N, C-alpha and C positions, 0 to 999 in steps of 0.2 A: 311752912311750904303750902301754898297755893295750887293746886291742881287745874290744870289747863282743860280736863275736862268738862263738857257741858253737857245737859242732860236735856231732850228733845222727845218727841214724839212724831210716829207715822201716823197719818191720819188712817191708814190702812188696820190698823189696829182696831179702830172702830166699826170694821166692816157690817159687823152683825147689825147693829142697833143704826147705822146708816141706811142700810136696806131695809129694815124693818120701818124705816122712818120714827124710830123713837130717839134719834137724837140728831140735829143739823149741824153745819159743818163748823158754825159760830158755836155749838155746846163744846164740840170736841178741842176747838182750841181753847174756849174759857177752862174746860177742866184741865187741860196739859198746863195752861199755866197757874192755875190754881197749885199745882203740886211742884212747881217750880222745874217743869218742863219747858221751858220758853219758845226750843227749835220746832219748827214744825217743818215734818218732812211731808210732801204733797204729791199725789198720783193726779197730775191734769186728765189725764183719760177718764177718771174715775169721780173726781173731785169736781172738774169744771164743765157742765152739761153741753155747754157750745164747743168743748175743745175739738179740735184744733184754731179754732175762729174765735179768738180771747179779744176784745176791745181795751182801748187805753181806759175806757169808762170802767170794764171788770176787774183790771189790773188795780185801778184805785181804791175799788172795792175790798178787792182782798186787803189792801197794804191798812186801809182804815179798819177792818175786821181785825188784824194781828196786833195793830197800835192802840185799839180799844181794849186788850186783855195786854196787853206788854209783850205780844209774843214777836216772832221773827221767822223766815222761811230760812230754812238750813239746806235742804236738798229736794232737789224735781227728778221724782222716776220716770226715766223714758221707757218706752214699749218700740218694737220694731214688728210691725207686721208682716213679716215677709211671706206670708200665708194667705194674704189679703184677695189673691184671683186662685180660683180654684186650678186653672191650668196651667197656671206659673209662677215660680217663686220671683221674690222681687230681685231687678237686676241690680247690680253693685250701686252702678248710679242712682236706683231708686233708693237706695237703703242708704245714702251720704245725704242725699237730698231729705229724706226722713229724719235723721238726725241733725242735719241742717236746722231743719224746720223746730225742732225742739231746743237747740242750742239758742237759737234766737228769743223763744219765746221764755226758754229759762232766764236769759239776760233781762228780756223786758220784767220779768216778774223781780228781778233784783235779788237772784239765785246764783251763787257760784259753783253747786256741786251739784254735777248731775248722776245717779245711778244708772248705768250701761246696765242692759241683760247680758249675763256671761255667754251668750250663743254667739253674739255679735262677734265678726271676725276680727282679729287685730289688725289686718291690713286697711281695712275698712275704715276702723277706727285712726289709721295712719292717715287716711285721707282726709277725716276729721278735726286733726288738729289744728291747722290753719284757722279754723273758722274757731274754733274752742279759745284759741289765744287770742284771735280779736274779739271775744265777748268776754274774756274771762271766766270761763266756765270750766270746771276741773271734771273730766271724764273718769269716772271710776268704776270700774267693770266690776260687778258683783260677786264676789266669790264665796257660791251657794254651793250648800250640800248638793250632790257626793263628791264638787271640786273642794280641794283648799287650797292653803297658800302656795304650797311648794309645787301643786299641779303645773305638768307642763303649759296646757292651754293658758292658764294666768302666768307664765314665767313669759310666754311668747308677748304678751301686752307688756308687761315689764319691760322685756330685751327694746320691744319699741319706743317706749319711754325715753330709756337710758340711751338707746341710738339719737333720738331725736333731741336728746336734751332739754325734754319740756318739760313743764308744772303742770300741765293740763291734760296728763294724762296718766292714770294710774289704775289701782283696785279698790274696792268699797266692800268691805269683809261681813259677810253675814254672821252674825254667831250662832246659826245652825251648825256651823262646821265644826263647832266645841262640843258633842254631845259626849258628856263622860257616861252619863246614866239612860238608860232608856226609860223614857216618858211614861208615869203611871197613868196619864192620861190615853194615851195611845194603846197601853194592854186592857184597860179596864173598857174602853171602846170594842174591842176586838172580843173580848170575854163577852159581851153582849151581843156580840153577833155570832155567838157559838163555838168560840176558841174554847178548849179545854185549859184548864187554869195547870196542869203538868206541862204542857204544850208551850204555852205561854212561859212558865217560868225557864223551860228549856230553851225558848229565846232570849229572854231577858238575861240570863245566865252566858247564854254565848254573847251576846252584845257584851257583856261586862267585861269578857275574856278578849274583847275586840279579836274574835275569830271571824275570818273572811265571811262575808254575807251568804256568797255561794254556797260555800260548805253547811251553813246554817238551813237556808232553803231547801237543798238538796236533802237534808236531814229530814227536815219536816215534811216537804211535800211526799217521798218517796218511802224512806225508812219507818216514817211515822203514821204513815196514810193520812196526813193531814187534810182538813177539810178546806174549804172558802177562806174562812176568816182566819185560819191557821196558816195558811199559804201566803195571803193577804197580809198577815205579821211580819211573819219573815222577811217579806219581800222589802217593808218598810226598812230593812237593815240596810240596804241599798244606798240610801239617802241617809245614813245614821253616822255619819265619820266623827270620829274625834281627834282633831288636826292637835298638834304640840303646841300650847298655850306659849312656850318660852320662843318660839319663831316668831313672835309677835313684834318683838324689837329690829328684826331685820326688815321688814315688810313695812314698818312705820311711817318711814318715808312718803310712801306712795297712796296713802289713804290719809284721807281729811274728814270722813264722815263713816261712821259705823251702824250698820242695821242691828237693831240689838234683839234678834229673833228672842222670843221663848213662847212656850206652849201652856204653862202652867207656873203658879207662885203660889206655896204655901201659906196659911195662914200665918205663919210666924215670920212670912217675907223671904221665904229663901226660893232658890230655883232647883228641882230634885233633879233635873236633868242636863242644864247647860254651865259649862265649868266659868261661870262669872267670877267666882272666888280666886282661879286660876289666873283668868284673863285681864283684869282689872289692873292686880299689883304689875301685870306687864305693861302694861300701857304706862302706868305713872311712871315705872321704872325709865321708860322709853323718854318719856319728857313728851309724849304724844299729845296734841292740841286737834280737839275736834268735839263731837257730838255723839254722845251714845241714845241713838233714838228708836224709843221701843217698837216692837213691830210685834203684837200678840197677833199669833194663829193659832191659840187653842179652842176657839169658838168651834170650828168643825168637829172636834173630838168627845166635844160635851152637849153641843145641841138637840141631842137626839133625847136626852134625861132631865137636862133642867136648863133653866133661865140663864142665855149668858149675861153675864156682867162684867164686860170688857174695862171700866171706869176701875172697878174693883181690884184686876189683875194687874192693872198698869200702874194703880198708885201703889201696889205692892211693891213690883217692880223697880220702883223710884225710891223706896224705903231701903230697899236693898243696894241700889247704887249709890246712894247718900253715905250707907255703913262700910261699903266697900272701898268706898273712895276714899275716905276718911281714915278708914285703917291701913290703907296703901300710903298713903301720905305721910301718916306718922311712923311706918315703917322706914319709910324711903328716908325720913327726917332724924330719925334716933342714928 
């Protein structure tokens, strides 16, 4: 049995090195391809300096660069600047116009998946469906923590897609919704900022038990007399959900791309926090076809004490992917 899951990388994973000038876009693509992650997720606002004004020559340069490394585009990450003006929020028509601009550029770049920010209203996206269908681009609303697959806001988008019977609107899961264990990198950072170990252990234990975040925040802030770092750590629990991996199959028809969020990988190539070992078997079982696109966001948790090595982290995640996909395939074939 051959898995339909392919591997890729979001250029967002290399934000540290790109910002510091230690890597260029070409370096990122070359590295991704070298570890078998041939799918490239791009953030035009971050990765294309002249955005939104992209010439045909620039499009050609991107494709030449991808081809040189045996890579290809998988996803376009859009943004919607609803607060571009200080005095007023973007009107509905302006939002549709902005999304239409992105759909057209996505098409010009030859990309068929567009990640849509979670706050974009379903009724706005409904107005964009005819354009998405014309340009053959799937608009996937990012299911990002603290939202989850069954959240009412996400279900509204799915209801629109079902009513319109369209294959060009759906969702795009961010794996941060599967935080099974509290990230050690988070805890260590807060302890460096002054959080007491006994308090951080209390927070970790509560997360392990999946106690409602507001209860933990109250305990830490009021009953334990938490300091600034301790309260901040407790508040991260609001964005640390553990969605049920077994629901993946129910939602698989609605997504074609996954943002494979992660914060840290151990030297033995395991993720100490996110439940990839539970999620990937469900993807294989569902026969899901699409790309697991690495999205490394651990840089901000360690950059105060060590040099960030995004390449090492991404490489380790893909070693894990290969192992988990192979195991899931074998189990499905048995």
